[in-house]
N, C-alpha and C positions, 0 to 999 in steps of 0.2 A: 155577790154577795161575799169574794172575796177581797173587794176593797172596802166594805164594810168591814169585814174582819179586820183587813188593815187599818181602817183608820180607829176604831176601836183601841189598839195597842196602845196608841201616840198620841193622836190631834182630837179627842173625844169634843173639846172647848172648842175647836179654830172649825170655821165653817169649810165645807167641801161640796163640792158637786159630781154626779155622772153628768158626760154627754154622751149621744147617741148620734150618729151618722145614721141617715137614711137614702142612700146612693136610689135614684129616679124613684123618691117618694117611700120607699119600701126598705124595710132593715133589710140587713142581707141575708143570703140561704142560710140554712142548718145542711149540716153535713145528709146525702140522702139524693135521692132525684128525684126530678119534678120542681115543683113551685113549693117552698118548704120555710117561703121570709115566716120571722116571726112578726105578732103583730101589733099592733102599741101599745095595746092594753095589756101585753105579756109584757113588755119591757120595762111598762111603767112601774106593773105588779114587781115582780123581779127588783126594781131599785129601791122598791117604797119597801120590800120586805114582805110582799105578800104575795108569794107566787099561788096559783092556784092549787097545783098538788103539792104542796110541803106546807109544817105549821109553820107559824111564823117566829125565828128566834128573837125572844126579848131582847139575849142582850147585845144585840148589831144597832149600831148607830144608823138612825134615817139619812140620805141627805142632807142637805140644806139647801138644793135646791137640785133641778133637772133641765138637760138643756139638750138643744139638739145644733149640733154642729156640722162645719162641711156638706151641708147640703143643700140644693140651689135653691137660690128664694120664690121660688116659683108653686112647689109643695109643702114651703114651710106653714102654709095658713091651715088647710088639710091635715098635717100631721099632730098642728095645735089644736086643734079642734077633739082631733082624737084622746090627745095627752090630757085635755081637761076634761074630758069625760072620764076617764080612768084614775083621774087623784079627784076627782069628784065625788068617783064613786067608792075607791080605794082608802082614802087619807082618814083619820078616824078627825071628827067634824072638834075634837077640844085638845087637838094639838096642832100646834103651827102648822102651815100649810108651806112646801119648798119656793122657793123662788123658783123663775126661770130664768134659764139662760139661754140665749139666740142669739149665735152668730152662725151664719149662715153665708157659704163661696157668692163668688160674685158671678156663680153660672158659667166659666169655662170649664169645660173637660179636661181632663187629662188622658193622653192617649199610650198608656204604654209600648204600642207598637214603637211609633216614633219617637220616644221618653219624648213630647213636647205638645203645648197646652193650644187647645182647639178654643180661640178666642171668640167671643160674643160679644158685641160692642153692645152695650145694655145703656150707656148714653147718661150714662146716671140716675135711671131708675131703678138700680139695687136700694140706693139708699131710702129712697121715695117707696119703695112698698115695704121695707123692714121698719118704716116712722110709723108708717101704715098700720101698720099687724099689732104692733106698741103699739101706737094709741088707739086704736081698734080695743085691746087689752085693759087701758087704764079708762076707758071712758064708759065701760060698759061694767053695770053693779054686779053682774050676773058672773061674767067673765074672771073681775078685779077680786073677788072673792076667794078665787079658787088658788090665786098666787100670793104672796106674801111678799113680791114686789118683783119687777123687772131688769136684769143685764142685758142689753144689745151690742152686739160689735162683727165687727168682720170674720172672716175666715180664708180660707186661699182664695189667693189673687184678688183681694180687697188691698186698699193700702190709703193711706193717710187722709188723702184727697175723698174717697169715700168717706170714713169715719168722722173725719171734722162736715162733709153735707151732713150724715147721721144726727150729729150735734146740733147744726143749725137748725134743723127741721124741726129737732126736739125742742126745743129751746120755748116758751112761750114769747107772743109777741108782743111788743112795748108797743104801746100808745103814746 
């Protein structure tokens, strides 16, 4: 809600989004012992100003988009399925739906002990998988109606070649 409060102070007319990182496919732990990870529905509810235990603050703006960033491409589809269920359930059908912004990482893992990247050779698979995810959303009416649009790109350890390949895979084929 802090981000929404800031947005309401000066950028009401400008699009803005909130993006989430899901290391290992789960939202980071909250304080305390045990597995206290926050579920995707609760994250979406908070972003849409619809937390389960709090009244909806009518004066705060809703983000123009919700995103998943710096998350391994292997878990993005599962996270998006949970996000889509939550957006569908929590959004007002009379209001416009948020855009989806997805920019997963290349799958490499940062080792904080050695301060180096452990490289996973994906051989161009990253762009193919992301293109498939975007195509799946755009081609299924029940999924397409959940989002106003889709923005896709890359995060950690993706580069110009990955984005170029993603762009080529997303362009309609000409005969």
